[in-house]
All heavy atoms as a GROMACS GRO file, in nm:
protein
  618
    1MET      N    1  -2.281   6.492   0.261
    1MET     CA    2  -2.248   6.364   0.203
    1MET      C    3  -2.370   6.313   0.126
    1MET      O    4  -2.480   6.311   0.177
    1MET     CB    5  -2.211   6.268   0.316
    1MET     CG    6  -2.132   6.152   0.270
    1MET     SD    7  -2.094   6.047   0.411
    1MET     CE    8  -1.920   6.049   0.403
    2ASN      N    9  -2.348   6.272   0.003
    2ASN     CA   10  -2.462   6.224  -0.076
    2ASN      C   11  -2.468   6.071  -0.075
    2ASN      O   12  -2.384   6.004  -0.017
    2ASN     CB   13  -2.457   6.280  -0.218
    2ASN     CG   14  -2.334   6.232  -0.294
    2ASN    OD1   15  -2.289   6.121  -0.274
    2ASN    ND2   16  -2.282   6.316  -0.381
    3LEU      N   17  -2.570   6.018  -0.139
    3LEU     CA   18  -2.592   5.873  -0.141
    3LEU      C   19  -2.478   5.798  -0.209
    3LEU      O   20  -2.442   5.687  -0.166
    3LEU     CB   21  -2.725   5.841  -0.209
    3LEU     CG   22  -2.850   5.879  -0.132
    3LEU    CD1   23  -2.974   5.849  -0.216
    3LEU    CD2   24  -2.857   5.803  -0.002
    4ASN      N   25  -2.421   5.857  -0.312
    4ASN     CA   26  -2.310   5.791  -0.382
    4ASN      C   27  -2.188   5.778  -0.292
    4ASN      O   28  -2.119   5.676  -0.295
    4ASN     CB   29  -2.273   5.867  -0.510
    4ASN     CG   30  -2.374   5.847  -0.621
    4ASN    OD1   31  -2.447   5.748  -0.621
    4ASN    ND2   32  -2.379   5.939  -0.714
    5ASP      N   33  -2.161   5.881  -0.212
    5ASP     CA   34  -2.048   5.875  -0.120
    5ASP      C   35  -2.071   5.768  -0.013
    5ASP      O   36  -1.979   5.694   0.023
    5ASP     CB   37  -2.026   6.011  -0.054
    5ASP     CG   38  -1.971   6.115  -0.151
    5ASP    OD1   39  -1.918   6.074  -0.256
    5ASP    OD2   40  -1.984   6.235  -0.121
    6GLU      N   41  -2.191   5.762   0.040
    6GLU     CA   42  -2.223   5.661   0.141
    6GLU      C   43  -2.211   5.520   0.084
    6GLU      O   44  -2.157   5.430   0.147
    6GLU     CB   45  -2.365   5.684   0.195
    6GLU     CG   46  -2.378   5.804   0.286
    6GLU     CD   47  -2.520   5.822   0.336
    6GLU    OE1   48  -2.594   5.721   0.346
    6GLU    OE2   49  -2.555   5.936   0.367
    7ALA      N   50  -2.263   5.500  -0.036
    7ALA     CA   51  -2.254   5.368  -0.100
    7ALA      C   52  -2.108   5.333  -0.127
    7ALA      O   53  -2.067   5.217  -0.109
    7ALA     CB   54  -2.334   5.368  -0.229
    8SER      N   55  -2.031   5.430  -0.168
    8SER     CA   56  -1.890   5.407  -0.195
    8SER      C   57  -1.816   5.368  -0.066
    8SER      O   58  -1.733   5.276  -0.066
    8SER     CB   59  -1.827   5.532  -0.255
    8SER     OG   60  -1.690   5.513  -0.278
    9MET      N   61  -1.847   5.435   0.046
    9MET     CA   62  -1.784   5.403   0.173
    9MET      C   63  -1.826   5.264   0.221
    9MET      O   64  -1.744   5.188   0.274
    9MET     CB   65  -1.819   5.509   0.277
    9MET     CG   66  -1.749   5.643   0.253
    9MET     SD   67  -1.798   5.771   0.367
    9MET     CE   68  -1.745   5.702   0.521
   10GLU      N   69  -1.952   5.229   0.202
   10GLU     CA   70  -2.001   5.097   0.240
   10GLU      C   71  -1.932   4.989   0.157
   10GLU      O   72  -1.892   4.884   0.209
   10GLU     CB   73  -2.152   5.088   0.224
   10GLU     CG   74  -2.230   5.162   0.329
   10GLU     CD   75  -2.381   5.155   0.306
   10GLU    OE1   76  -2.425   5.065   0.231
   10GLU    OE2   77  -2.451   5.238   0.364
   11ASN      N   78  -1.919   5.016   0.028
   11ASN     CA   79  -1.850   4.920  -0.060
   11ASN      C   80  -1.704   4.905  -0.020
   11ASN      O   81  -1.649   4.794  -0.022
   11ASN     CB   82  -1.862   4.963  -0.206
   11ASN     CG   83  -1.998   4.937  -0.263
   11ASN    OD1   84  -2.074   4.854  -0.212
   11ASN    ND2   85  -2.033   5.009  -0.370
   12GLU      N   86  -1.641   5.017   0.015
   12GLU     CA   87  -1.500   5.012   0.057
   12GLU      C   88  -1.485   4.931   0.186
   12GLU      O   89  -1.396   4.846   0.197
   12GLU     CB   90  -1.448   5.155   0.078
   12GLU     CG   91  -1.302   5.161   0.117
   12GLU     CD   92  -1.208   5.119   0.006
   12GLU    OE1   93  -1.245   5.126  -0.112
   12GLU    OE2   94  -1.095   5.074   0.039
   13ALA      N   95  -1.574   4.954   0.283
   13ALA     CA   96  -1.570   4.880   0.408
   13ALA      C   97  -1.595   4.731   0.383
   13ALA      O   98  -1.529   4.645   0.443
   13ALA     CB   99  -1.672   4.936   0.507
   14ARG      N  100  -1.688   4.703   0.296
   14ARG     CA  101  -1.717   4.563   0.262
   14ARG      C  102  -1.597   4.498   0.196
   14ARG      O  103  -1.562   4.383   0.227
   14ARG     CB  104  -1.839   4.559   0.170
   14ARG     CG  105  -1.882   4.419   0.136
   14ARG     CD  106  -2.015   4.419   0.063
   14ARG     NE  107  -2.053   4.283   0.037
   14ARG     CZ  108  -2.079   4.235  -0.085
   14ARG    NH1  109  -2.076   4.313  -0.190
   14ARG    NH2  110  -2.113   4.109  -0.101
   15MET      N  111  -1.532   4.570   0.107
   15MET     CA  112  -1.414   4.517   0.038
   15MET      C  113  -1.302   4.488   0.139
   15MET      O  114  -1.236   4.385   0.130
   15MET     CB  115  -1.366   4.618  -0.067
   15MET     CG  116  -1.252   4.566  -0.150
   15MET     SD  117  -1.300   4.433  -0.258
   15MET     CE  118  -1.368   4.525  -0.392
   16VAL      N  119  -1.283   4.578   0.234
   16VAL     CA  120  -1.180   4.558   0.336
   16VAL      C  121  -1.211   4.433   0.417
   16VAL      O  122  -1.122   4.351   0.444
   16VAL     CB  123  -1.166   4.683   0.426
   16VAL    CG1  124  -1.081   4.653   0.548
   16VAL    CG2  125  -1.108   4.799   0.347
   17ARG      N  126  -1.336   4.416   0.459
   17ARG     CA  127  -1.375   4.297   0.535
   17ARG      C  128  -1.351   4.170   0.454
   17ARG      O  129  -1.302   4.070   0.506
   17ARG     CB  130  -1.522   4.305   0.577
   17ARG     CG  131  -1.547   4.402   0.692
   17ARG     CD  132  -1.686   4.386   0.752
   17ARG     NE  133  -1.794   4.388   0.653
   17ARG     CZ  134  -1.859   4.497   0.612
   17ARG    NH1  135  -1.826   4.617   0.659
   17ARG    NH2  136  -1.957   4.488   0.524
   18LEU      N  137  -1.385   4.173   0.326
   18LEU     CA  138  -1.365   4.056   0.240
   18LEU      C  139  -1.216   4.025   0.224
   18LEU      O  140  -1.174   3.908   0.227
   18LEU     CB  141  -1.431   4.076   0.104
   18LEU     CG  142  -1.583   4.075   0.104
   18LEU    CD1  143  -1.635   4.117  -0.034
   18LEU    CD2  144  -1.637   3.939   0.142
   19GLU      N  145  -1.135   4.128   0.208
   19GLU     CA  146  -0.991   4.108   0.194
   19GLU      C  147  -0.932   4.050   0.323
   19GLU      O  148  -0.845   3.962   0.318
   19GLU     CB  149  -0.921   4.238   0.157
   19GLU     CG  150  -0.949   4.280   0.014
   19GLU     CD  151  -0.894   4.418  -0.021
   19GLU    OE1  152  -0.853   4.492   0.072
   19GLU    OE2  153  -0.893   4.451  -0.139
   20GLU      N  154  -0.980   4.098   0.438
   20GLU     CA  155  -0.934   4.042   0.566
   20GLU      C  156  -0.974   3.895   0.579
   20GLU      O  157  -0.895   3.812   0.622
   20GLU     CB  158  -0.993   4.122   0.683
   20GLU     CG  159  -0.933   4.260   0.698
   20GLU     CD  160  -1.004   4.342   0.804
   20GLU    OE1  161  -1.111   4.299   0.856
   20GLU    OE2  162  -0.953   4.450   0.837
   21LEU      N  163  -1.095   3.864   0.540
   21LEU     CA  164  -1.144   3.726   0.545
   21LEU      C  165  -1.059   3.636   0.456
   21LEU      O  166  -1.018   3.526   0.498
   21LEU     CB  167  -1.291   3.720   0.503
   21LEU     CG  168  -1.355   3.582   0.500
   21LEU    CD1  169  -1.355   3.519   0.639
   21LEU    CD2  170  -1.497   3.592   0.447
   22VAL      N  171  -1.030   3.682   0.336
   22VAL     CA  172  -0.948   3.602   0.244
   22VAL      C  173  -0.809   3.581   0.302
   22VAL      O  174  -0.753   3.471   0.295
   22VAL     CB  175  -0.941   3.669   0.104
   22VAL    CG1  176  -0.832   3.607   0.019
   22VAL    CG2  177  -1.076   3.661   0.035
   23ALA      N  178  -0.752   3.685   0.363
   23ALA     CA  179  -0.618   3.673   0.421
   23ALA      C  180  -0.619   3.570   0.535
   23ALA      O  181  -0.527   3.487   0.545
   23ALA     CB  182  -0.571   3.808   0.472
   24HIS      N  183  -0.720   3.573   0.620
   24HIS     CA  184  -0.730   3.475   0.730
   24HIS      C  185  -0.750   3.334   0.675
   24HIS      O  186  -0.690   3.238   0.726
   24HIS     CB  187  -0.844   3.511   0.825
   24HIS     CG  188  -0.815   3.631   0.909
   24HIS    ND1  189  -0.718   3.633   1.007
   24HIS    CD2  190  -0.870   3.755   0.910
   24HIS    CE1  191  -0.714   3.751   1.065
   24HIS    NE2  192  -0.806   3.828   1.008
   25GLN      N  193  -0.831   3.320   0.574
   25GLN     CA  194  -0.854   3.188   0.515
   25GLN      C  195  -0.727   3.135   0.449
   25GLN      O  196  -0.696   3.016   0.460
   25GLN     CB  197  -0.969   3.193   0.414
   25GLN     CG  198  -1.103   3.208   0.479
   25GLN     CD  199  -1.216   3.220   0.378
   25GLN    OE1  200  -1.194   3.250   0.261
   25GLN    NE2  201  -1.339   3.200   0.425
   26GLN      N  202  -0.654   3.222   0.384
   26GLN     CA  203  -0.530   3.180   0.320
   26GLN      C  204  -0.429   3.133   0.425
   26GLN      O  205  -0.363   3.031   0.407
   26GLN     CB  206  -0.470   3.294   0.238
   26GLN     CG  207  -0.348   3.252   0.159
   26GLN     CD  208  -0.299   3.362   0.066
   26GLN    OE1  209  -0.353   3.473   0.066
   26GLN    NE2  210  -0.198   3.332  -0.011
   27ALA      N  211  -0.420   3.205   0.536
   27ALA     CA  212  -0.330   3.164   0.643
   27ALA      C  213  -0.372   3.029   0.701
   27ALA      O  214  -0.288   2.943   0.728
   27ALA     CB  215  -0.327   3.271   0.753
   28ALA      N  216  -0.503   3.010   0.718
   28ALA     CA  217  -0.553   2.882   0.770
   28ALA      C  218  -0.522   2.768   0.673
   28ALA      O  219  -0.481   2.659   0.716
   28ALA     CB  220  -0.703   2.891   0.796
   29ILE      N  221  -0.540   2.791   0.546
   29ILE     CA  222  -0.511   2.688   0.445
   29ILE      C  223  -0.363   2.654   0.446
   29ILE      O  224  -0.325   2.536   0.439
   29ILE     CB  225  -0.558   2.734   0.306
   29ILE    CG1  226  -0.710   2.734   0.299
   29ILE    CG2  227  -0.498   2.646   0.196
   29ILE    CD1  228  -0.767   2.799   0.176
   30GLU      N  229  -0.277   2.754   0.456
   30GLU     CA  230  -0.133   2.728   0.459
   30GLU      C  231  -0.095   2.648   0.583
   30GLU      O  232  -0.013   2.557   0.576
   30GLU     CB  233  -0.056   2.860   0.453
   30GLU     CG  234  -0.061   2.925   0.316
   30GLU     CD  235  -0.001   3.065   0.314
   30GLU    OE1  236   0.050   3.112   0.419
   30GLU    OE2  237  -0.005   3.128   0.207
   31GLU      N  238  -0.155   2.679   0.698
   31GLU     CA  239  -0.127   2.605   0.821
   31GLU      C  240  -0.175   2.460   0.810
   31GLU      O  241  -0.105   2.367   0.848
   31GLU     CB  242  -0.193   2.674   0.942
   31GLU     CG  243  -0.178   2.599   1.072
   31GLU     CD  244  -0.036   2.582   1.120
   31GLU    OE1  245   0.054   2.656   1.075
   31GLU    OE2  246  -0.013   2.493   1.204
   32LEU      N  247  -0.295   2.441   0.755
   32LEU     CA  248  -0.346   2.305   0.736
   32LEU      C  249  -0.258   2.226   0.638
   32LEU      O  250  -0.233   2.106   0.659
   32LEU     CB  251  -0.491   2.309   0.686
   32LEU     CG  252  -0.593   2.355   0.789
   32LEU    CD1  253  -0.729   2.376   0.722
   32LEU    CD2  254  -0.606   2.256   0.903
   33SER      N  255  -0.212   2.292   0.536
   33SER     CA  256  -0.124   2.226   0.439
   33SER      C  257   0.007   2.184   0.506
   33SER      O  258   0.057   2.073   0.484
   33SER     CB  259  -0.096   2.321   0.323
   33SER     OG  260  -0.010   2.260   0.230
   34ARG      N  261   0.062   2.271   0.590
   34ARG     CA  262   0.185   2.240   0.662
   34ARG      C  263   0.163   2.120   0.755
   34ARG      O  264   0.244   2.027   0.759
   34ARG     CB  265   0.231   2.361   0.742
   34ARG     CG  266   0.366   2.341   0.813
   34ARG     CD  267   0.398   2.456   0.907
   34ARG     NE  268   0.303   2.466   1.017
   34ARG     CZ  269   0.298   2.384   1.123
   34ARG    NH1  270   0.383   2.283   1.132
   34ARG    NH2  271   0.209   2.402   1.219
   35GLN      N  272   0.051   2.120   0.826
   35GLN     CA  273   0.022   2.010   0.917
   35GLN      C  274   0.002   1.880   0.841
   35GLN      O  275   0.045   1.773   0.886
   35GLN     CB  276  -0.102   2.042   1.001
   35GLN     CG  277  -0.079   2.150   1.104
   35GLN     CD  278  -0.206   2.184   1.181
   35GLN    OE1  279  -0.313   2.131   1.154
   35GLN    NE2  280  -0.193   2.274   1.277
   36LEU      N  281  -0.064   1.887   0.726
   36LEU     CA  282  -0.085   1.768   0.645
   36LEU      C  283   0.048   1.712   0.595
   36LEU      O  284   0.070   1.590   0.597
   36LEU     CB  285  -0.177   1.800   0.527
   36LEU     CG  286  -0.213   1.686   0.434
   36LEU    CD1  287  -0.286   1.576   0.511
   36LEU    CD2  288  -0.298   1.736   0.320
   37THR      N  289   0.137   1.801   0.553
   37THR     CA  290   0.269   1.757   0.507
   37THR      C  291   0.346   1.690   0.620
   37THR      O  292   0.407   1.584   0.601
   37THR     CB  293   0.349   1.877   0.453
   37THR    OG1  294   0.278   1.933   0.342
   37THR    CG2  295   0.487   1.836   0.407
   38GLU      N  296   0.343   1.749   0.740
   38GLU     CA  297   0.411   1.688   0.855
   38GLU      C  298   0.350   1.553   0.889
   38GLU      O  299   0.423   1.457   0.918
   38GLU     CB  300   0.403   1.782   0.976
   38GLU     CG  301   0.492   1.903   0.966
   38GLU     CD  302   0.479   1.995   1.086
   38GLU    OE1  303   0.422   1.953   1.190
   38GLU    OE2  304   0.526   2.109   1.077
   39SER      N  305   0.219   1.542   0.884
   39SER     CA  306   0.153   1.414   0.913
   39SER      C  307   0.190   1.309   0.811
   39SER      O  308   0.213   1.193   0.845
   39SER     CB  309   0.001   1.432   0.916
   39SER     OG  310  -0.038   1.514   1.022
   40TRP      N  311   0.198   1.349   0.685
   40TRP     CA  312   0.235   1.256   0.579
   40TRP      C  313   0.378   1.206   0.601
   40TRP      O  314   0.404   1.086   0.589
   40TRP     CB  315   0.222   1.324   0.444
   40TRP     CG  316   0.257   1.234   0.330
   40TRP    CD1  317   0.179   1.139   0.272
   40TRP    CD2  318   0.383   1.229   0.262
   40TRP    NE1  319   0.248   1.076   0.171
   40TRP    CE2  320   0.373   1.129   0.164
   40TRP    CE3  321   0.502   1.299   0.274
   40TRP    CZ2  322   0.478   1.099   0.078
   40TRP    CZ3  323   0.607   1.268   0.190
   40TRP    CH2  324   0.594   1.168   0.094
   41LYS      N  325   0.468   1.297   0.635
   41LYS     CA  326   0.607   1.257   0.660
   41LYS      C  327   0.615   1.160   0.778
   41LYS      O  328   0.687   1.060   0.773
   41LYS     CB  329   0.694   1.379   0.687
   41LYS     CG  330   0.724   1.462   0.565
   41LYS     CD  331   0.806   1.585   0.602
   41LYS     CE  332   0.829   1.673   0.481
   41LYS     NZ  333   0.904   1.796   0.517
   42GLN      N  334   0.541   1.190   0.885
   42GLN     CA  335   0.541   1.102   1.001
   42GLN      C  336   0.482   0.965   0.966
   42GLN      O  337   0.533   0.861   1.008
   42GLN     CB  338   0.464   1.165   1.116
   42GLN     CG  339   0.469   1.082   1.242
   42GLN     CD  340   0.394   1.147   1.357
   42GLN    OE1  341   0.309   1.233   1.337
   42GLN    NE2  342   0.423   1.104   1.478
   43SER      N  343   0.376   0.964   0.887
   43SER     CA  344   0.314   0.839   0.845
   43SER      C  345   0.411   0.756   0.763
   43SER      O  346   0.423   0.634   0.783
   43SER     CB  347   0.187   0.869   0.764
   43SER     OG  348   0.131   0.752   0.713
   44GLU      N  349   0.483   0.819   0.672
   44GLU     CA  350   0.582   0.747   0.591
   44GLU      C  351   0.694   0.691   0.678
   44GLU      O  352   0.739   0.578   0.658
   44GLU     CB  353   0.639   0.838   0.483
   44GLU     CG  354   0.541   0.868   0.370
   44GLU     CD  355   0.495   0.742   0.300
   44GLU    OE1  356   0.580   0.659   0.259
   44GLU    OE2  357   0.373   0.725   0.286
   45LYS      N  358   0.736   0.769   0.777
   45LYS     CA  359   0.841   0.722   0.868
   45LYS      C  360   0.792   0.601   0.946
   45LYS      O  361   0.865   0.503   0.962
   45LYS     CB  362   0.879   0.836   0.963
   45LYS     CG  363   0.988   0.801   1.060
   45LYS     CD  364   1.019   0.918   1.152
   45LYS     CE  365   1.120   0.879   1.256
   45LYS     NZ  366   1.145   0.985   1.354
   46LEU      N  367   0.668   0.607   0.995
   46LEU     CA  368   0.614   0.495   1.071
   46LEU      C  369   0.595   0.371   0.983
   46LEU      O  370   0.618   0.258   1.028
   46LEU     CB  371   0.482   0.535   1.137
   46LEU     CG  372   0.495   0.637   1.250
   46LEU    CD1  373   0.356   0.684   1.295
   46LEU    CD2  374   0.572   0.579   1.367
   47ARG      N  375   0.553   0.390   0.859
   47ARG     CA  376   0.540   0.276   0.768
   47ARG      C  377   0.674   0.209   0.745
   47ARG      O  378   0.686   0.086   0.743
   47ARG     CB  379   0.483   0.322   0.634
   47ARG     CG  380   0.336   0.334   0.632
   47ARG     CD  381   0.284   0.350   0.489
   47ARG     NE  382   0.146   0.389   0.496
   47ARG     CZ  383   0.099   0.505   0.455
   47ARG    NH1  384   0.178   0.592   0.398
   47ARG    NH2  385  -0.028   0.533   0.467
   48SER      N  386   0.775   0.291   0.725
   48SER     CA  387   0.909   0.238   0.703
   48SER      C  388   0.958   0.161   0.826
   48SER      O  389   1.014   0.051   0.814
   48SER     CB  390   1.004   0.354   0.672
   48SER     OG  391   1.136   0.308   0.662
   49GLU      N  392   0.935   0.218   0.944
   49GLU     CA  393   0.975   0.151   1.068
   49GLU      C  394   0.899   0.020   1.087
   49GLU      O  395   0.956  -0.081   1.127
   49GLU     CB  396   0.952   0.245   1.187
   49GLU     CG  397   0.996   0.190   1.319
   49GLU     CD  398   1.146   0.181   1.336
   49GLU    OE1  399   1.221   0.234   1.252
   49GLU    OE2  400   1.189   0.118   1.434
   50LEU      N  401   0.770   0.020   1.057
   50LEU     CA  402   0.690  -0.101   1.069
   50LEU      C  403   0.741  -0.209   0.974
   50LEU      O  404   0.754  -0.326   1.013
   50LEU     CB  405   0.542  -0.072   1.041
   50LEU     CG  406   0.448  -0.192   1.043
   50LEU    CD1  407   0.449  -0.259   1.180
   50LEU    CD2  408   0.308  -0.150   1.004
   51ALA      N  409   0.773  -0.171   0.852
   51ALA     CA  410   0.825  -0.268   0.756
   51ALA      C  411   0.958  -0.325   0.804
   51ALA      O  412   0.982  -0.446   0.796
   51ALA     CB  413   0.842  -0.203   0.619
   52ARG      N  414   1.045  -0.238   0.857
   52ARG     CA  415   1.174  -0.283   0.908
   52ARG      C  416   1.155  -0.379   1.025
   52ARG      O  417   1.218  -0.486   1.031
   52ARG     CB  418   1.258  -0.162   0.951
   52ARG     CG  419   1.401  -0.197   0.991
   52ARG     CD  420   1.477  -0.075   1.039
   52ARG     NE  421   1.430  -0.026   1.168
   52ARG     CZ  422   1.458  -0.083   1.286
   52ARG    NH1  423   1.530  -0.193   1.290
   52ARG    NH2  424   1.413  -0.032   1.398
   53LEU      N  425   1.067  -0.344   1.117
   53LEU     CA  426   1.044  -0.431   1.233
   53LEU      C  427   0.977  -0.562   1.192
   53LEU      O  428   1.008  -0.668   1.248
   53LEU     CB  429   0.960  -0.358   1.337
   53LEU     CG  430   1.031  -0.243   1.409
   53LEU    CD1  431   0.933  -0.166   1.497
   53LEU    CD2  432   1.148  -0.293   1.491
   54SER      N  433   0.887  -0.556   1.095
   54SER     CA  434   0.823  -0.679   1.047
   54SER      C  435   0.926  -0.772   0.985
   54SER      O  436   0.924  -0.894   1.009
   54SER     CB  437   0.714  -0.646   0.944
   54SER     OG  438   0.609  -0.578   1.005
   55ASP      N  439   1.017  -0.716   0.906
   55ASP     CA  440   1.123  -0.796   0.846
   55ASP      C  441   1.212  -0.856   0.954
   55ASP      O  442   1.249  -0.975   0.948
   55ASP     CB  443   1.208  -0.712   0.750
   55ASP     CG  444   1.134  -0.676   0.624
   55ASP    OD1  445   1.029  -0.738   0.595
   55ASP    OD2  446   1.180  -0.584   0.553
   56ARG      N  447   1.244  -0.775   1.052
   56ARG     CA  448   1.330  -0.823   1.161
   56ARG      C  449   1.260  -0.935   1.239
   56ARG      O  450   1.322  -1.036   1.274
   56ARG     CB  451   1.363  -0.706   1.252
   56ARG     CG  452   1.466  -0.735   1.355
   56ARG     CD  453   1.508  -0.608   1.424
   56ARG     NE  454   1.589  -0.640   1.539
   56ARG     CZ  455   1.616  -0.559   1.637
   56ARG    NH1  456   1.567  -0.436   1.635
   56ARG    NH2  457   1.690  -0.595   1.738
   57PHE      N  458   1.133  -0.917   1.267
   57PHE     CA  459   1.057  -1.019   1.339
   57PHE      C  460   1.051  -1.149   1.257
   57PHE      O  461   1.068  -1.259   1.311
   57PHE     CB  462   0.917  -0.968   1.370
   57PHE     CG  463   0.834  -1.064   1.448
   57PHE    CD1  464   0.858  -1.086   1.582
   57PHE    CD2  465   0.729  -1.133   1.388
   57PHE    CE1  466   0.781  -1.174   1.656
   57PHE    CE2  467   0.652  -1.221   1.460
   57PHE     CZ  468   0.678  -1.242   1.594
   58GLN      N  469   1.028  -1.133   1.128
   58GLN     CA  470   1.022  -1.252   1.041
   58GLN      C  471   1.156  -1.324   1.040
   58GLN      O  472   1.161  -1.447   1.046
   58GLN     CB  473   0.982  -1.212   0.899
   58GLN     CG  474   0.957  -1.330   0.807
   58GLN     CD  475   0.841  -1.416   0.856
   58GLN    OE1  476   0.736  -1.365   0.890
   58GLN    NE2  477   0.861  -1.546   0.860
   59ASP      N  478   1.265  -1.249   1.035
   59ASP     CA  479   1.398  -1.311   1.040
   59ASP      C  480   1.418  -1.385   1.172
   59ASP      O  481   1.475  -1.495   1.174
   59ASP     CB  482   1.508  -1.206   1.025
   59ASP     CG  483   1.516  -1.149   0.884
   59ASP    OD1  484   1.460  -1.212   0.791
   59ASP    OD2  485   1.578  -1.042   0.867
   60MET      N  486   1.372  -1.326   1.282
   60MET     CA  487   1.386  -1.392   1.412
   60MET      C  488   1.304  -1.521   1.415
   60MET      O  489   1.350  -1.623   1.467
   60MET     CB  490   1.342  -1.298   1.523
   60MET     CG  491   1.437  -1.183   1.547
   60MET     SD  492   1.374  -1.060   1.664
   60MET     CE  493   1.364  -1.157   1.812
   61GLU      N  494   1.186  -1.518   1.360
   61GLU     CA  495   1.104  -1.639   1.355
   61GLU      C  496   1.168  -1.746   1.268
   61GLU      O  497   1.167  -1.864   1.302
   61GLU     CB  498   0.964  -1.607   1.302
   61GLU     CG  499   0.872  -1.546   1.403
   61GLU     CD  500   0.730  -1.534   1.350
   61GLU    OE1  501   0.711  -1.522   1.227
   61GLU    OE2  502   0.638  -1.536   1.433
   62ASP      N  503   1.224  -1.704   1.155
   62ASP     CA  504   1.287  -1.799   1.064
   62ASP      C  505   1.411  -1.863   1.127
   62ASP      O  506   1.441  -1.980   1.099
   62ASP     CB  507   1.328  -1.730   0.933
   62ASP     CG  508   1.207  -1.687   0.850
   62ASP    OD1  509   1.095  -1.736   0.878
   62ASP    OD2  510   1.224  -1.603   0.760
   63ASN      N  511   1.480  -1.790   1.212
   63ASN     CA  512   1.604  -1.841   1.272
   63ASN      C  513   1.582  -1.907   1.407
   63ASN      O  514   1.677  -1.956   1.467
   63ASN     CB  515   1.705  -1.727   1.287
   63ASN     CG  516   1.750  -1.676   1.152
   63ASN    OD1  517   1.755  -1.750   1.054
   63ASN    ND2  518   1.783  -1.547   1.146
   64ALA      N  519   1.462  -1.910   1.454
   64ALA     CA  520   1.434  -1.969   1.586
   64ALA      C  521   1.450  -2.120   1.580
   64ALA      O  522   1.411  -2.185   1.483
   64ALA     CB  523   1.293  -1.933   1.631
   65ASP      N  524   1.509  -2.176   1.684
   65ASP     CA  525   1.530  -2.321   1.689
   65ASP      C  526   1.424  -2.389   1.774
   65ASP      O  527   1.447  -2.498   1.828
   65ASP     CB  528   1.669  -2.351   1.746
   65ASP     CG  529   1.779  -2.307   1.652
   65ASP    OD1  530   1.757  -2.311   1.529
   65ASP    OD2  531   1.886  -2.271   1.702
   66SER      N  532   1.311  -2.330   1.787
   66SER     CA  533   1.206  -2.389   1.870
   66SER      C  534   1.120  -2.481   1.784
   66SER      O  535   1.111  -2.466   1.663
   66SER     CB  536   1.119  -2.279   1.931
   66SER     OG  537   1.057  -2.204   1.828
   67PRO      N  538   1.055  -2.578   1.848
   67PRO     CA  539   0.968  -2.669   1.773
   67PRO      C  540   0.846  -2.593   1.719
   67PRO      O  541   0.807  -2.491   1.774
   67PRO     CB  542   0.926  -2.773   1.876
   67PRO     CG  543   0.949  -2.710   2.008
   67PRO     CD  544   1.058  -2.608   1.989
   68PRO      N  545   0.789  -2.641   1.613
   68PRO     CA  546   0.670  -2.574   1.559
   68PRO      C  547   0.559  -2.571   1.662
   68PRO      O  548   0.552  -2.653   1.752
   68PRO     CB  549   0.631  -2.662   1.440
   68PRO     CG  550   0.751  -2.742   1.409
   68PRO     CD  551   0.831  -2.754   1.535
   69ALA      N  552   0.470  -2.480   1.649
   69ALA     CA  553   0.360  -2.463   1.745
   69ALA      C  554   0.271  -2.587   1.745
   69ALA      O  555   0.260  -2.659   1.645
   69ALA     CB  556   0.278  -2.341   1.707
   70ASN      N  557   0.212  -2.616   1.859
   70ASN     CA  558   0.119  -2.729   1.879
   70ASN      C  559   0.183  -2.865   1.861
   70ASN      O  560   0.116  -2.962   1.827
   70ASN     CB  561  -0.002  -2.716   1.786
   70ASN     CG  562  -0.084  -2.591   1.814
   70ASN    OD1  563  -0.092  -2.548   1.929
   70ASN    ND2  564  -0.143  -2.534   1.711
   71GLN      N  565   0.310  -2.876   1.880
   71GLN     CA  566   0.376  -3.006   1.876
   71GLN      C  567   0.440  -3.030   2.012
   71GLN      O  568   0.499  -2.940   2.069
   71GLN     CB  569   0.480  -3.011   1.765
   71GLN     CG  570   0.417  -3.008   1.628
   71GLN     CD  571   0.506  -3.077   1.526
   71GLN    OE1  572   0.613  -3.125   1.558
   71GLN    NE2  573   0.457  -3.083   1.404
   72PRO      N  574   0.430  -3.154   2.061
   72PRO     CA  575   0.488  -3.181   2.192
   72PRO      C  576   0.641  -3.174   2.185
   72PRO      O  577   0.700  -3.197   2.079
   72PRO     CB  578   0.441  -3.321   2.223
   72PRO     CG  579   0.404  -3.380   2.093
   72PRO     CD  580   0.364  -3.267   2.003
   73PRO      N  581   0.705  -3.144   2.296
   73PRO     CA  582   0.851  -3.142   2.298
   73PRO      C  583   0.907  -3.282   2.272
   73PRO      O  584   0.836  -3.381   2.286
   73PRO     CB  585   0.884  -3.093   2.439
   73PRO     CG  586   0.757  -3.072   2.511
   73PRO     CD  587   0.644  -3.104   2.420
   74PRO      N  588   1.031  -3.291   2.233
   74PRO     CA  589   1.088  -3.421   2.195
   74PRO      C  590   1.089  -3.525   2.308
   74PRO      O  591   1.089  -3.643   2.279
   74PRO     CB  592   1.231  -3.389   2.153
   74PRO     CG  593   1.251  -3.245   2.174
   74PRO     CD  594   1.124  -3.183   2.217
   75HIS      N  595   1.087  -3.488   2.435
   75HIS     CA  596   1.094  -3.586   2.542
   75HIS      C  597   0.959  -3.652   2.571
   75HIS      O  598   0.949  -3.737   2.658
   75HIS     CB  599   1.151  -3.522   2.669
   75HIS     CG  600   1.068  -3.411   2.724
   75HIS    ND1  601   1.076  -3.283   2.674
   75HIS    CD2  602   0.975  -3.409   2.822
   75HIS    CE1  603   0.992  -3.206   2.742
   75HIS    NE2  604   0.929  -3.281   2.831
   76TRP      N  605   0.854  -3.621   2.503
   76TRP     CA  606   0.722  -3.683   2.526
   76TRP      C  607   0.712  -3.810   2.451
   76TRP      O  608   0.722  -3.856   2.358
   76TRP     CB  609   0.611  -3.587   2.488
   76TRP     CG  610   0.585  -3.484   2.594
   76TRP    CD1  611   0.670  -3.438   2.689
   76TRP    CD2  612   0.464  -3.413   2.615
   76TRP    NE1  613   0.614  -3.344   2.766
   76TRP    CE2  614   0.484  -3.326   2.722
   76TRP    CE3  615   0.340  -3.412   2.554
   76TRP    CZ2  616   0.386  -3.241   2.769
   76TRP    CZ3  617   0.245  -3.328   2.601
   76TRP    CH2  618   0.267  -3.243   2.709
   0.00000   0.00000   0.00000
């Protein structure tokens, strides 16, 4: 085996390691992207629910027949 063959085998092994690394990184990026998309969807769902509950709470406050805060009841 001559020096060119050894260098060629080393380059081939290096190329294989780099290709494996790229494949693992690509899989990790795809998984992170999937998780980010799921988190975004959940965040949007929670924002929508919060807005709905805030509106509902505001409606309940608007329709309440209680005296305003810090005012004595009518029998005082």
